[in-house]
N, C-alpha and C positions, 0 to 999 in steps of 0.2 A: 916456462911455467913450472910450478912446483909439482913434484910427484914422489910418491913413496915406492921405491923400487927394491926388489929382492935380488940380491947377488949370490945367495947361497944360504946354507943352514945358519940361522940366527944372524944373518947379515942383511938387515933392512936399512935403507938409507933414504933420508929426505934430501932431495937434490933438485937442481935446476935441470929441466929437460926441454927438448925442442917441442914447440907446439905442433901437434900432428897436422899434416897436410892431407887434404882430400885428393886421393889419386884414383880416378875412375869413379864408378857409381858408389853411392853411399852418403854418409853425412858426418858432420862433426857436432858433437854434443858438449855443451858446457855443463859440467857436473855441478849440481846444486846440493845433493845429499848422497852419501854412500855409506853403507853400514859394514862393519867388520864381521866376518863370518868365521865359523869354526874351520872352514876350508882354508881361509887365509892364515889362521893360526897354525894349521897343520903344515902348510907350505913353509912357514917361517921356521918351525921346529925341525923339519926334515930337509928343507932346501929342494924338495922334489917339485920341479916344474919343467914342462917341455921346452920352455923358453927362459933362458937366464942370460942377462938380467931381464926382469919383467916387472911392469907396474901391476901390483895386485889390485883387487877390488872387482866385484861382479854384482853386488847388490846396489843398484843406483837409480837415481832419477835426475833429470835435468832438462835443459832447453836446447833444442836444435838451433844452431847459429849459422850453419852452412849446409847445403845439400846439393847433390847433382840434379840435373834437370828433371829426371823422373820422380824425384822426391821433394820437389820444391814446396809442395803444399805443407810440408812439415816444418819449414823454417819459422822460427819464433814460437813453435808449439812446445808445451810442457809435456814430456813423455817419460815413460819407463820402457826398458828394453830387456827382453829375455836374453841373458848373456850366452845362452847355448845357441850356437849358430848351426842350423840343420841344412842339409842339401835340398830337401823338399822333393827329391826324385827317386830315392831308393825305395825298396819294398817296405821298409819300416815306416818311413815318412808317409808313403801312400796309404798305409793301413792305419795311420793316426798314432803310431807309436814312435814319434820322432826321437824320443830319448835313446832309442836303440840304434839310431842312425850311425853307420860306420864312418861316415864322412863328417861327423860333428866336430866342431872345435868350440872353445869357449873364451869369451872376453875375460881377462884377468887371470887366465890360466895358460892358454896357448898363445894369446896375443895380449898386448898391453891393456890394462883395465882402468878402473874408475877411481883409484886413489891418486887422482891428478885433477888438474883444472879442466882438462878437455880429454875426450876419448873418441876414437873413431867408431862409428856404427856402420858395419858392412852392408852392402846392398842386399845380401841374402837374408839379413834380419828383417828387412822390410818385406821381402818377397814371400817369406814363409809365415807371416803374421806374428812377428816378434816385437813389434813396436806399437805402443798404444798411448793415446793422449791421456793425460791425468785430468780428471774432473777438477773444475776450478776450486771447489771447496776442500780438496784434499791437499795437504802439505807435501812438499818434496820429501820430508823426513818419513812421513807415513807411507808414501808411494815407494820409497826405497826398500820397504820391508815386504812388498808384494812378492818379490822373487823367492825368498826363503819360505814364505807362507804358501806359495803355490806349489813348492815341493811337498809340503805337508798335505796340501789339498790332494795332490796326486796319490800320496800314500794312503789317505783315508778313503779316497774314491776306489782305489784298488782293493782296499780292505772291506769295502761295502758297509761302512758304518752308517747306521740309520736310526730312526726313532725307536726308543726303548732299549737300545743296547747298553750293556755295562762295559765300559772301556777302561782298561788299565794302561797307564803310561809310565814307563820306567825311565826316569830322567826328567828333572824339572828345570833344565836350563832353558834358554830362549826357544829352542826348537820344541822341547817338551811342552812348554807353555803355549806355543802356537797350536800344537796338537790339541791341547786342552780346549782352547777357544773354538777350534774347528769342530771338535767332537760335540761340544754344546750346541753349536750352530746347526749341526747335522741331526740333532735330536736325541743325543745319548741321554738315557735316564740317570745314569751315574757315571762319574769319572773318578777313578782312583789314581792318585799320583804317588809314585815311589821315588825316593831321593835320599841321599845321605847328608845333604846340606840343609840344616834346619832353617836357615834364612830363606832359601828357595822354596822350602815347603810352606813357609808362612806366606810367601808371595802367591804360590799356587792356590792356597786356601782363599786368599783375598780375591783371586781372579776366578773363583767359582768351582774349584775342585771339591767334590762331595766328601772325599776321604783322602787323607794324606798319611803316608807310611814312611818312617825313617828306617830304611832297610839295614842300616848299620846297627840299629838298636832293637828292631822287631823282626820277627819271622814273617817275611812277606807272604809266603804261601798260607800260613795260618791266618793272617789278618785278612787276606783277600777271600779266603773261604768263609771266614766269619761274616764278612760284609755281604757276601753273595749267598749266604745260607748253604754253603757247601758246593755250589755250582761252579764257581770260577767266572772269569771275565769272558764275555762274548768275543771281545777283540782286545789284543794286547799290542802296544806299540813300544818297541825298544828304541828309545831316543838318546841312548848313550852308547859309546863305542866300547863295550866291555863284554867279554865272553860270559862272565858270571850273570850279567843281565839277560843274555840270551837264554841261558839255562833256566833262570827264574821265570822267564816268559812261558816256557813249556810246563812249568809247575802250576802256574796260576790260570792258564787258559781253560775254558770250559770244553766239555766234549763237543766236537763239531765246531769249535771256535776257530778264530783266525788270528794269525800272528804276522806282524810286519817287522822284520829286522831293518828298521829305518836308518840307523846309524851304522856306518862302516867300522870295521875294526882296524886298529893300528897295524902298520907293517910289522911282520914277524909274529903277530898274534892272531892271524886270520883263521887258524884251525882250532875249533872248539869241540872237545869230546862231549857228545850228548847221547842220551838214551833215545834212539830213534823209534823204539817201541811205543813211546809216548805219542809220537806223531801217528804211528800206525793204528794203535788201538783207540786213541781219542778221535781219530779221523780228522786231524787238524789240517787246515789250509795254512801253509807257511810260505811267505813271500818276502821279497825285498823290493824297495823302490828308491829311486833317486831322480833328481832333476824334475822337469815339468814340460809338458807339451805346450804348444802355442794356445790350444784350447784351454788347458788348465790355468795357464798364466792369465788369460783374459777373464775367465770366470772368477779367479781369486781377486783380481782388481775390482770386479763388480761387487763382490762380497764386502770388500773394504770400503768402497765408495758408498755403498748402501748403508753402512754403519752396522752391518750384521756381525762383522768381526772388527773389533776396535783394537788396533795395534799400538795406540799411543802409550798404554801402560808398560809396554815392553821396552820403550826408549828410556834409558836411564842416564846416558852421558852423551854430550855433544862437544866436539872439538873443531877448531879451524884446522885447515890442512897444515899450516905452519906448526901446529902442535900435534902433527900426525903420529910422531913416535910416542908421544905421551898417550895418545888415544890407543895405540896398539898395545902399549904396556898395560893399560887399564884392562883391555880385553884379555890379554894373556893371563892376568892375575885373577880373572873371573870376578872382578869387583862389581860388575853391574850385569845387565842383561844385554840389550843391543846398544852398541857404541856407534854413534853416528859421526862421520867426518863431513864438514861443510866447507868445501874448497872456496 
C-alpha cells in the first residue's frame, strides 16, 4: 500500500509499505479521508516523534474491512476513530478526564497513522468508546474533521462558553475558525477574531465573526475595548502558538473572565514573561486544553451530524494519496484551510 512516512526532520517520503495485519484483538480500517493537522506539520519541521519512521495522520474516517471476533459487528461500517488510545482503568480515565491518562498513546504519533491506505485500530479504542459509526448523510471528508473539532469542543466546554458571552479568538487558522463556529453554536453574543493574515480575516467574517481585527495593523487591546464598551471579552481563546498572543489575551480579557491557551508554543519558546498581577487583580481563570475525551468526541460528531456545526467550508483542498507530498506542501505553505487526503 502507499503511505506517507516521516523519517526525520523535513524527511517525508511517499513509499510502498506493507499492508498492516491484524494481530490479536482490534480491526483494520480502510482510510477514506484523512486531513493534515498542525501537529503533522510540527512533526515534519522538527522530526520529533516517539516512533521513527512513522506513518503520520490522526484525523481520519474510513471503513472497517476486518475485525477480530469481538468487534465483528463493525465490519463494513463507516466509522471515525479517536486517535488517542486510553487505558480506561487509571484514575484519570475513571474520573472522565481521559486526556490526562499516563498510559495514553496516539495513532499517527506513537504508532502508524492514517496517511496510508489502511490503518490498525487497536482493541482499546473500541473498549473505551473511541470508535463511532458515521451517519449515512455525512461524508468521509466531513467526518475526518470531527477529531480536531472535538478538541475545540473540549476547550470551549472547559472555558464554559455560553449564551450571551463575548468571545475573542486570537488566530483565524483552521482551529481558530472551528472555535468561531463552536462559539456561535454555544450561543456567544459576539465573536471577535484577531489575525495578521487579511485573507483569513475575510474568511472569518464570511463564516460569522462579528468583528475582525488585524493585530499587525491595529491595537488589539484598544479595538476589543471599543467593541465591548471598555469591558473586555468574557472568554479568550489563543489559537496560535505565539507568546505575544498569550500576552494579548491577558490585555483583552474582562474582569472575572476566562482564558484558554489552546495552542501550544514551539520548542525553545515555552517560557513567556507575563504580568501575573493581571491574573490576580482581574481574578481571571486561566487554563489550557488539548485532545478530547470519548464523550467529547461523540458529542462533537452529534453536532456535525445534526448540522449545528458545518465543517464543509473549512475544506479547501483535496488530494489523492499518490499526490500526498503535494498535499503536505500545500498545508505547509498555509495556502488553504483543511487539506484532505483521500487514499
